[in-house]
KEFILO-865224 format. One line per field, with one value per residue (C-alpha): residue in three letters; residue number from 1; x, y, z. Coordinates in nm, 2 decimals, decimal comma. Layout:
<rs>
resn	ALA:...
resi	NUM:...
east	X:...
north	Y:...
up	Z:...
</rs>
This chain:
<rs>
resn	MET:SER:ALA:HIS:ALA:ALA:ASP:PRO:SER:LEU:TYR:ARG:ASP:ARG:ASP:VAL:VAL:PRO:VAL:ARG:ARG:ALA:LEU:ILE:SER:LEU:SER:ASP:LYS:THR:ASP:LEU:ASP:VAL:LEU:ALA:LYS:ALA:LEU:ALA:GLY:ALA:GLY:VAL:GLU:ILE:VAL:SER:THR:GLY:SER:THR:ALA:ALA:SER:ILE:ARG:ALA:LEU:GLY:ILE:GLU:VAL:THR:ASP:VAL:ALA:SER:ILE:THR:GLY:PHE:PRO:GLU:SER:LEU:GLY:GLY:ARG:VAL:LYS:THR:LEU:HIS:PRO:ALA:VAL:HIS:ALA:GLY:LEU:LEU:ALA:ASP:LEU:ARG:LEU:GLU:ASP:HIS:GLU:THR:GLN:LEU:ALA:GLU:LEU:GLY:ILE:LYS:PRO:PHE:GLU:LEU:VAL:VAL:VAL:ASN:LEU:TYR:PRO:PHE:LYS:GLU:THR:VAL:ALA:SER:GLY:ALA:GLN:GLY:ASN:ASP:ALA:VAL:GLU:GLN:ILE:ASP:ILE:GLY:GLY:PRO:ALA:MET:VAL:ARG:ALA:SER:ALA:LYS:ASN:TYR:ALA:ASN:VAL:ALA:ILE:VAL:VAL:SER:PRO:ALA:SER:TYR:PRO:GLU:VAL:ILE:ALA:ALA:VAL:GLU:ALA:GLY:GLY:THR:THR:LEU:ALA:LEU:ARG:GLY:ASP:LEU:ALA:THR:LYS:ALA:PHE:GLN:HIS:THR:ALA:ASP:TYR:ASP:ALA:ALA:VAL:SER:GLY:TRP:PHE:ALA:GLN:ASN:VAL:ALA:THR:THR:SER:SER:THR:ASP:ALA:SER:PRO:GLU:PRO:SER:SER:ALA:GLY:THR:GLU:PHE:PRO:THR:SER:VAL:THR:VAL:THR:GLY:ALA:LEU:GLN:ASN:VAL:LEU:ARG:TYR:GLY:GLU:ASN:ALA:HIS:GLN:ALA:ALA:ALA:LEU:TYR:LEU:ASP:GLY:ALA:THR:SER:THR:LEU:GLN:ALA:GLY:ALA:GLY:ILE:ALA:GLN:ALA:GLU:GLN:LEU:GLY:GLY:LYS:GLU:MET:SER:TYR:ASN:ASN:TYR:THR:ASP:ALA:ASP:ALA:ALA:LEU:ARG:ALA:ALA:TYR:ASP:PHE:ASP:GLU:PRO:ALA:VAL:ALA:ILE:ILE:LYS:HIS:ALA:ASN:PRO:CYS:GLY:ILE:ALA:VAL:ALA:GLY:PRO:SER:GLY:ASP:ILE:ALA:GLU:ALA:HIS:ARG:LYS:ALA:HIS:ALA:CYS:ASP:PRO:VAL:SER:ALA:TYR:GLY:GLY:VAL:ILE:ALA:ALA:ASN:ARG:THR:VAL:THR:LEU:ALA:MET:ALA:GLU:THR:VAL:LYS:GLY:ILE:PHE:THR:GLU:VAL:ILE:ILE:ALA:PRO:ASP:TYR:GLU:PRO:ALA:ALA:LEU:GLU:LEU:LEU:GLN:SER:LYS:LYS:ASN:LEU:ARG:ILE:LEU:ARG:LEU:PRO:ALA:GLY:TYR:GLN:ARG:ALA:GLU:TYR:GLU:TYR:LYS:GLN:ILE:SER:GLY:GLY:VAL:LEU:VAL:GLN:GLN:ALA:ASP:ALA:PHE:PRO:SER:GLY:SER:ILE:SER:GLY:ASN:TRP:GLN:LEU:VAL:ALA:GLY:GLU:ALA:ALA:ASP:ALA:ALA:THR:LEU:ALA:ASP:LEU:GLU:PHE:ALA:TRP:ARG:ALA:CYS:ARG:ALA:ALA:LYS:SER:ASN:ALA:ILE:LEU:LEU:ALA:SER:GLY:GLY:ALA:SER:VAL:GLY:VAL:GLY:MET:GLY:GLN:VAL:ASN:ARG:VAL:ASP:SER:CYS:HIS:LEU:ALA:VAL:SER:ARG:ALA:ASN:THR:LEU:ALA:ASP:GLY:ALA:GLU:ARG:ALA:ARG:GLY:SER:VAL:ALA:ALA:SER:ASP:ALA:PHE:PHE:PRO:PHE:ALA:ASP:GLY:PRO:ALA:ILE:LEU:ILE:GLU:ALA:GLY:VAL:LYS:ALA:ILE:VAL:GLN:PRO:GLY:GLY:SER:ILE:ARG:ASP:GLU:GLU:VAL:VAL:GLU:ALA:ALA:LYS:ALA:ALA:GLY:VAL:THR:MET:TYR:PHE:THR:GLY:GLU:ARG:HIS:PHE:PHE:HIS
resi	1:2:3:4:5:6:7:8:9:10:11:12:13:14:15:16:17:18:19:20:21:22:23:24:25:26:27:28:29:30:31:32:33:34:35:36:37:38:39:40:41:42:43:44:45:46:47:48:49:50:51:52:53:54:55:56:57:58:59:60:61:62:63:64:65:66:67:68:69:70:71:72:73:74:75:76:77:78:79:80:81:82:83:84:85:86:87:88:89:90:91:92:93:94:95:96:97:98:99:100:101:102:103:104:105:106:107:108:109:110:111:112:113:114:115:116:117:118:119:120:121:122:123:124:125:126:127:128:129:130:131:132:133:134:135:136:137:138:139:140:141:142:143:144:145:146:147:148:149:150:151:152:153:154:155:156:157:158:159:160:161:162:163:164:165:166:167:168:169:170:171:172:173:174:175:176:177:178:179:180:181:182:183:184:185:186:187:188:189:190:191:192:193:194:195:196:197:198:199:200:201:202:203:204:205:206:207:208:209:210:211:212:213:214:215:216:217:218:219:220:221:222:223:224:225:226:227:228:229:230:231:232:233:234:235:236:237:238:239:240:241:242:243:244:245:246:247:248:249:250:251:252:253:254:255:256:257:258:259:260:261:262:263:264:265:266:267:268:269:270:271:272:273:274:275:276:277:278:279:280:281:282:283:284:285:286:287:288:289:290:291:292:293:294:295:296:297:298:299:300:301:302:303:304:305:306:307:308:309:310:311:312:313:314:315:316:317:318:319:320:321:322:323:324:325:326:327:328:329:330:331:332:333:334:335:336:337:338:339:340:341:342:343:344:345:346:347:348:349:350:351:352:353:354:355:356:357:358:359:360:361:362:363:364:365:366:367:368:369:370:371:372:373:374:375:376:377:378:379:380:381:382:383:384:385:386:387:388:389:390:391:392:393:394:395:396:397:398:399:400:401:402:403:404:405:406:407:408:409:410:411:412:413:414:415:416:417:418:419:420:421:422:423:424:425:426:427:428:429:430:431:432:433:434:435:436:437:438:439:440:441:442:443:444:445:446:447:448:449:450:451:452:453:454:455:456:457:458:459:460:461:462:463:464:465:466:467:468:469:470:471:472:473:474:475:476:477:478:479:480:481:482:483:484:485:486:487:488:489:490:491:492:493:494:495:496:497:498:499:500:501:502:503:504:505:506:507:508:509:510:511:512:513:514:515:516:517:518:519:520:521:522:523:524:525:526:527:528:529:530:531:532:533:534:535:536:537:538:539:540:541:542:543:544:545:546:547:548:549:550:551:552:553:554:555
east	3,04:3,03:2,99:2,69:2,52:2,27:2,18:2,03:1,93:2,29:2,27:2,17:1,97:2,18:2,02:2,18:2,56:2,73:3,06:3,35:3,63:3,69:3,95:4,03:4,25:4,20:4,35:4,08:4,09:3,80:3,62:3,85:3,87:3,49:3,47:3,77:3,65:3,30:3,43:3,67:3,40:3,18:3,47:3,55:3,89:4,05:4,29:4,46:4,74:5,03:4,94:4,58:4,71:4,95:4,66:4,44:4,73:4,79:4,43:4,53:4,33:4,46:4,51:4,64:4,87:4,79:5,15:5,11:4,81:4,97:5,32:5,44:5,57:5,44:5,66:5,75:5,70:5,35:5,23:5,17:5,00:4,66:4,69:4,71:4,48:4,48:4,31:4,09:3,97:3,84:3,66:3,52:3,42:3,04:2,95:2,60:2,78:2,91:3,21:3,33:3,31:3,50:3,77:3,83:3,87:4,11:4,32:4,32:4,17:3,91:3,64:3,58:3,23:3,32:3,56:3,62:3,83:3,87:4,10:4,41:4,31:4,37:4,13:4,24:4,60:4,54:4,33:4,62:4,83:5,02:5,15:5,34:5,45:5,31:4,96:5,03:5,14:4,80:4,62:4,50:4,51:4,46:4,19:3,95:4,02:3,91:3,61:3,49:3,55:3,36:3,08:3,04:3,01:2,76:2,56:2,82:3,03:2,95:3,17:3,21:3,37:3,27:3,28:2,92:2,82:2,99:2,69:2,45:2,72:2,82:2,45:2,42:2,73:2,61:2,26:2,40:2,50:2,44:2,13:2,12:1,94:2,21:2,49:2,32:2,29:2,66:2,76:2,58:2,76:3,09:3,05:2,95:3,26:3,50:3,32:3,37:3,73:3,81:3,64:3,87:4,18:4,08:4,00:4,34:4,51:4,32:4,44:4,79:4,91:4,72:4,86:4,69:4,90:4,66:4,49:4,22:4,07:4,13:3,92:3,64:3,66:3,36:3,28:3,45:3,77:3,74:3,84:3,60:3,71:3,58:3,40:3,28:3,21:2,98:2,97:2,86:2,85:2,52:2,53:2,18:1,82:1,61:1,26:1,13:1,22:1,10:0,75:0,62:0,55:0,90:1,18:1,52:1,87:2,20:2,51:2,86:3,00:3,25:3,24:3,56:3,76:3,90:3,58:3,67:3,44:3,54:3,39:3,06:2,72:2,70:2,99:2,86:2,84:2,49:2,51:2,14:1,78:1,57:1,70:1,78:1,53:1,58:1,45:1,66:1,97:1,88:1,79:2,10:2,32:2,16:2,22:2,59:2,62:2,49:2,68:3,01:2,99:3,12:3,47:3,32:3,12:2,79:2,46:2,20:1,85:1,69:1,33:1,25:1,60:1,54:1,68:1,46:1,76:2,14:2,37:2,73:2,86:2,97:3,32:3,28:3,28:3,01:2,83:2,53:2,49:2,50:2,22:2,01:2,03:1,95:1,65:1,52:1,49:1,18:1,11:0,77:0,93:1,23:0,99:1,08:1,38:1,74:2,03:2,39:2,68:3,03:3,19:3,17:2,82:2,86:2,64:2,50:2,38:2,25:2,04:1,87:1,82:1,67:1,37:1,30:1,15:1,43:1,46:1,84:2,14:2,48:2,81:3,19:3,17:2,99:3,10:3,05:2,79:2,61:2,60:2,46:2,19:2,09:2,08:1,81:1,58:1,52:1,39:1,65:1,89:2,25:2,52:2,89:3,07:3,38:3,71:3,82:3,47:3,47:3,22:3,29:3,45:3,18:2,80:2,59:2,22:2,04:1,81:1,63:1,88:2,19:2,36:2,46:2,79:2,90:3,16:3,02:2,92:3,16:3,28:3,65:3,76:3,80:3,64:3,45:3,36:3,69:3,57:3,22:3,11:2,94:2,66:2,44:2,45:2,74:3,00:2,88:3,05:3,24:2,94:2,70:2,95:3,00:2,62:2,62:2,89:2,70:2,38:2,55:2,70:2,37:2,15:2,31:2,15:1,80:1,62:1,60:1,45:1,61:1,60:1,76:1,75:2,02:2,12:2,39:2,53:2,20:1,92:1,60:1,38:1,41:1,21:1,28:1,16:0,92:0,87:0,94:1,17:0,89:0,71:1,04:1,09:0,74:0,80:1,13:0,98:0,67:0,87:1,10:0,80:0,57:0,73:0,50:0,66:0,56:0,91:0,97:1,31:1,33:1,39:1,76:1,85:2,05:1,93:2,10:1,95:2,09:2,05:1,99:1,67:1,50:1,30:1,30:0,98:1,17:1,41:1,12:0,95:1,28:1,34:0,98:1,03:1,34:1,63:1,94:2,17:2,14:2,39:2,30:2,49:2,38:2,36:2,00:1,92:1,74:2,02:2,02:1,65:1,72:2,03:1,83:1,56:1,83:1,99:1,66:1,60:1,95:2,01:2,35:2,37:2,66:2,70:2,90:2,92:2,82:2,50:2,43:2,12:2,03:1,78
north	20,52:20,45:20,76:20,60:20,48:20,77:20,76:20,42:20,55:20,50:20,13:19,92:19,60:19,29:18,95:18,68:18,73:18,51:18,36:18,45:18,46:18,26:18,29:17,96:17,92:17,61:17,43:17,16:17,03:16,79:16,77:17,04:16,82:16,82:17,20:17,28:17,06:17,20:17,56:17,49:17,32:17,63:17,85:18,02:18,17:18,02:18,22:18,04:18,03:17,80:17,44:17,49:17,61:17,32:17,08:17,23:17,23:16,86:16,79:16,93:17,25:17,59:17,82:18,17:18,22:18,51:18,63:18,70:18,93:19,11:19,13:19,03:18,68:18,49:18,60:18,55:18,18:18,22:18,48:18,72:18,60:18,77:19,09:19,32:19,57:19,37:19,10:19,29:19,55:19,26:19,12:19,45:19,63:19,69:19,67:19,80:20,13:20,29:20,46:20,13:19,98:20,28:20,27:19,90:19,96:20,25:20,03:19,74:19,50:19,24:19,15:18,81:18,67:18,36:18,31:17,97:17,99:17,78:17,87:17,73:17,44:17,63:17,44:17,10:17,20:17,30:16,99:16,78:16,92:17,18:17,48:17,80:17,90:17,58:17,70:18,07:17,98:17,82:18,16:18,26:18,63:18,65:18,39:18,56:18,89:18,74:18,57:18,88:19,11:18,87:18,83:19,20:19,23:18,95:19,16:19,08:18,79:18,44:18,33:17,96:17,84:17,47:17,18:17,11:17,42:17,30:17,12:17,42:17,66:17,44:17,41:17,78:17,84:17,59:17,75:18,10:18,25:18,28:18,45:18,72:18,48:18,22:18,47:18,60:18,25:18,19:18,52:18,44:18,11:18,29:18,54:18,26:18,07:18,36:18,44:18,08:18,09:18,42:18,29:17,98:18,20:18,45:18,16:18,00:18,34:18,39:18,06:18,05:18,41:18,66:18,78:18,94:19,25:19,44:19,73:19,81:19,46:19,29:18,98:19,02:18,82:18,63:18,61:18,27:18,42:18,28:18,53:18,56:18,71:19,05:18,90:18,56:18,45:18,15:17,97:17,64:17,44:17,30:16,92:16,81:16,95:16,76:16,63:16,89:17,07:17,03:17,01:16,91:17,26:17,39:17,36:17,26:17,17:17,04:17,25:17,13:17,34:17,60:17,81:18,02:18,27:18,11:17,90:17,60:17,31:16,95:16,67:16,54:16,40:16,62:16,42:16,08:15,81:15,67:15,29:15,21:15,32:15,61:15,96:16,16:16,43:16,75:16,59:16,28:16,50:16,69:16,38:16,19:16,48:16,49:16,12:16,16:16,44:16,21:15,89:16,07:16,23:15,90:15,74:15,39:15,21:15,40:15,41:15,68:15,65:15,98:16,09:16,45:16,56:16,40:16,08:15,77:15,59:15,63:15,36:15,25:14,90:14,71:14,57:14,35:14,66:14,51:14,77:14,54:14,54:14,92:14,92:14,67:14,88:15,20:15,05:14,91:15,27:15,35:15,09:15,25:15,59:15,42:15,31:15,51:15,66:15,73:15,52:15,64:15,43:15,55:15,22:14,98:14,82:14,44:14,16:14,11:14,47:14,46:14,15:14,34:14,66:14,46:14,38:14,74:15,00:15,26:15,56:15,61:15,43:15,61:15,48:15,51:15,17:14,84:14,48:14,34:14,09:14,36:14,59:14,32:14,24:14,61:14,67:14,40:14,66:14,87:15,18:15,20:15,49:15,36:15,62:15,58:15,87:16,02:15,92:16,13:16,25:16,50:16,77:17,12:17,36:17,62:17,61:17,85:17,94:18,18:18,44:18,72:18,97:18,77:18,46:18,34:18,17:17,97:17,72:17,37:17,22:16,93:16,71:16,62:16,26:16,04:16,09:16,42:16,39:16,51:16,87:16,78:16,89:16,64:16,84:16,57:16,21:15,97:15,97:15,75:15,41:15,34:15,19:15,47:15,73:15,58:15,59:15,96:16,04:15,86:16,04:16,38:16,32:16,17:16,44:16,70:16,53:16,60:16,93:17,16:17,14:16,79:16,52:16,18:15,87:15,61:15,26:15,03:15,26:15,32:15,57:15,43:15,74:16,08:16,40:16,68:16,99:17,10:17,46:17,37:17,12:16,96:16,84:16,70:16,51:16,37:16,27:16,10:15,89:15,81:15,68:15,48:15,31:15,24:14,94:14,65:14,44:14,68:14,73:15,04:15,13:15,47:15,29:15,25:15,47:15,79:16,12:16,41:16,76:16,98:17,29:17,37:17,29:17,62:17,45:17,13:17,01:16,85:16,65:16,55:16,37:16,19:16,09:15,96:15,75:15,59:15,77:15,71:15,98:16,31:16,52:16,88:17,21:17,39:17,77:17,83:18,09:17,80:17,55:17,51:17,41:17,16:17,01:16,97:16,77:16,53:16,51:16,44:16,15:16,01:16,07:16,15:16,48:16,63:16,98:17,01:17,39:17,40:17,35:17,19:17,35:17,22:17,43
up	-8,46:-8,84:-9,05:-9,22:-8,90:-8,90:-9,27:-9,36:-9,70:-9,81:-9,78:-10,09:-10,05:-10,06:-9,99:-10,20:-10,23:-10,50:-10,37:-10,60:-10,35:-10,03:-9,75:-9,57:-9,27:-9,06:-8,76:-8,78:-9,14:-9,11:-9,45:-9,60:-9,91:-9,95:-9,91:-10,13:-10,41:-10,40:-10,41:-10,69:-10,88:-10,84:-10,98:-10,65:-10,60:-10,29:-10,08:-9,79:-9,53:-9,44:-9,39:-9,51:-9,84:-9,86:-9,79:-10,06:-10,31:-10,23:-10,35:-10,69:-10,64:-10,73:-10,42:-10,37:-10,07:-9,84:-9,86:-10,23:-10,15:-9,86:-10,02:-9,68:-9,58:-9,28:-8,99:-8,63:-8,64:-8,79:-8,54:-8,82:-9,14:-9,20:-8,99:-9,29:-9,46:-9,79:-9,60:-9,35:-9,60:-9,81:-9,50:-9,37:-9,69:-9,67:-10,04:-9,97:-9,95:-10,28:-10,11:-9,97:-10,31:-10,46:-10,20:-10,25:-10,62:-10,55:-10,32:-10,56:-10,30:-10,39:-10,13:-9,98:-9,98:-9,78:-9,49:-9,34:-9,02:-8,71:-8,42:-8,27:-8,04:-7,71:-7,50:-7,63:-7,57:-7,21:-7,15:-7,26:-6,97:-7,16:-6,95:-6,99:-7,34:-7,49:-7,39:-7,48:-7,83:-7,89:-7,83:-8,17:-8,27:-8,64:-8,65:-8,40:-8,58:-8,92:-8,76:-8,58:-8,89:-9,12:-8,86:-8,82:-9,20:-9,23:-9,47:-9,72:-9,59:-9,49:-9,19:-9,12:-8,80:-8,80:-9,05:-8,94:-9,15:-9,47:-9,62:-9,61:-9,72:-10,02:-10,11:-10,10:-10,31:-10,57:-10,57:-10,66:-10,33:-9,96:-9,83:-9,56:-9,33:-9,36:-9,32:-9,00:-8,86:-8,94:-8,78:-8,46:-8,44:-8,51:-8,23:-7,99:-8,10:-8,03:-7,70:-7,58:-7,70:-7,52:-7,21:-7,21:-7,26:-6,98:-6,75:-6,81:-6,75:-6,42:-6,30:-6,43:-6,50:-6,29:-5,96:-5,67:-5,70:-5,93:-5,75:-6,01:-6,03:-5,70:-5,63:-5,38:-5,06:-4,92:-4,55:-4,56:-4,69:-5,04:-5,31:-5,61:-5,94:-6,03:-6,34:-6,44:-6,79:-6,82:-7,16:-7,28:-7,60:-7,71:-7,66:-7,71:-7,73:-7,48:-7,53:-7,29:-6,97:-6,62:-6,76:-7,10:-7,21:-7,14:-7,40:-7,27:-7,38:-7,24:-7,28:-7,19:-6,91:-7,01:-6,70:-6,69:-6,49:-6,18:-6,15:-6,37:-6,37:-6,42:-6,62:-6,49:-6,57:-6,89:-7,03:-6,91:-7,18:-7,23:-7,27:-7,30:-7,26:-7,37:-7,42:-7,10:-7,00:-6,81:-6,49:-6,55:-6,55:-6,24:-6,04:-6,15:-6,06:-5,71:-5,68:-5,77:-5,52:-5,25:-5,34:-5,39:-5,04:-4,91:-4,93:-4,88:-5,16:-5,15:-5,34:-5,34:-5,48:-5,56:-5,65:-5,74:-5,62:-5,27:-5,14:-5,11:-4,96:-4,91:-4,78:-4,76:-4,79:-4,48:-4,42:-4,73:-4,95:-5,17:-5,37:-5,41:-5,03:-5,04:-5,29:-5,10:-4,79:-4,97:-5,14:-4,81:-4,67:-4,88:-5,15:-5,24:-5,32:-5,50:-5,77:-6,08:-5,90:-6,01:-5,87:-5,84:-5,73:-5,65:-5,75:-6,04:-6,06:-6,01:-6,15:-5,81:-5,79:-6,14:-6,06:-5,79:-5,99:-6,28:-6,08:-5,98:-6,21:-6,24:-6,46:-6,46:-6,32:-6,32:-6,20:-6,28:-6,46:-6,50:-6,50:-6,85:-6,73:-6,52:-6,82:-7,04:-6,79:-6,74:-7,12:-7,14:-6,98:-7,29:-7,11:-6,84:-6,90:-6,82:-6,78:-6,73:-6,57:-6,74:-6,60:-6,30:-6,22:-5,93:-5,83:-5,95:-5,70:-5,77:-5,83:-6,02:-5,98:-6,21:-6,05:-6,21:-6,33:-6,23:-6,13:-5,78:-5,74:-5,44:-5,34:-5,36:-5,02:-4,96:-4,69:-4,63:-4,67:-4,36:-4,02:-3,98:-3,61:-3,46:-3,40:-3,29:-2,94:-2,71:-2,54:-2,40:-2,30:-2,31:-2,58:-2,87:-2,91:-3,23:-3,42:-3,31:-3,40:-3,74:-3,80:-3,68:-3,93:-4,20:-4,12:-4,11:-4,46:-4,60:-4,45:-4,68:-4,98:-4,86:-4,93:-4,62:-4,37:-4,35:-4,09:-4,16:-3,95:-4,00:-3,87:-3,98:-4,25:-4,42:-4,41:-4,26:-4,26:-4,43:-4,38:-4,62:-4,79:-4,51:-4,41:-4,04:-3,88:-3,66:-3,98:-4,11:-3,78:-3,80:-4,17:-4,10:-3,81:-4,01:-4,31:-4,08:-3,92:-4,21:-4,39:-4,47:-4,20:-3,93:-3,80:-3,59:-3,75:-3,58:-3,24:-3,19:-3,49:-3,49:-3,64:-3,82:-3,87:-4,15:-3,94:-3,57:-3,38:-3,30:-3,03:-2,83:-3,00:-3,29:-3,08:-2,86:-3,16:-3,24:-2,88:-2,83:-3,14:-2,98:-3,15:-2,94:-3,07:-3,25:-3,45:-3,54:-3,60:-3,28:-3,27:-3,18:-2,91:-2,74:-2,76:-2,38:-2,39:-2,67:-2,49:-2,17:-2,35:-2,48:-2,13:-1,96:-2,20:-2,18:-2,55:-2,69:-2,88:-3,07:-3,21:-3,54:-3,56:-3,93:-4,12:-4,46:-4,61:-4,96:-5,15
</rs>
């Protein structure tokens, strides 16, 4: 604890601090010329390091090298430059205290009122594929030390870590000095910056350097055998303030995922490029992400249409591989609910698909790419939000959910590629033929996209009825059958379809509803204490039933 912490009377008021001396050390030299010229024009002494000093000098601006202050040359290949009392005393001296001011004078050290530092590009270097020593050498030591020292001393020092802050800092310097409020805001950004940086480094170490030999911080295994790190740091960079949150009275923002430790996230919808339409809202993002989750569960060309995080329709293309066909089949599941929905495709959107989408009121469409003619047609709908996924999109390995007082972390629920029925157990009826088995596999994958309790009816590689989000499975069965049989043409689409249930049937009453509606095959996890009763109901009706041995709740 500081010797002065218990005696606030020793501190002198200090709001506006004139900038007489600035320390600049930059990896990202964006707008350095603008900043340096403004500081020189205001009569500020500039102290700098290495390449930054050379860049300033090349502008014809006088600059003092750090080495001339420390009396010690840059050494160890640049690893040691600013780690010296002549620098850090000038950053940490609290000039609200007379004894600090006196000690600086005795030591012959001048204080800094402005520090402009950004850090070695560690994240960018790792993202480029660098490994081993190439990554380690981009771990900044002196930079974070200067940033944190200056931020701690925000009462006296303005710390700038981004070129985005240059205009307001230049304006303050030219107006006579930085205010306490400005310095406080800059310090907050600085600590956020170093926290994000340290999180990136610790995450990289956890993945590339750490071993399992440590006895004092061993990962915790889950019941599934997955080892979780002993700590997780979740960070994010503010990307955009949204119009509002889930409801109009809730504020919301989008942050780019910076989750670290061993739980690295990939590029996803947050990095998608918007090619047209209104601004994305909070609900647009959540629905579009749910749509992606559904569409990318399939290896075949697939389309998912989502409304309020639940599917209105999911379908895969037939042998032709036509994404437009997948969309037509998905839309046919529930065209009424699809009005104002969100569409996700796991293949490039073709002109044929765009021509169908154009006639349907849609909030968002998201896909890996668009044919030029398709994009032009969709952009003619001025309110349609058109998103293109970043290259190499894949779902994150881990998911986070905030609860009061903490965060839940789990492995993402995912299906393997290829056939998934190899380990299923036939418990009733005859083995399904190839076409029926394909529909059962489709229904089992698609069912996971619906909120529990979930029942999904499918036929021909497309959902035809979905029951979801009910508090009992019987209601979900009723809802799935009702939606399958209430199209304007009066077709009873439940008859001859297959059904998937995301969890076991606790009683035979749920399957009884499906069987009465004409469902010919059912896939479900099994595991109820009344499995025998459920299986007997299927046998009595001559309906095929498979157990998967796993469930797929989605809450």
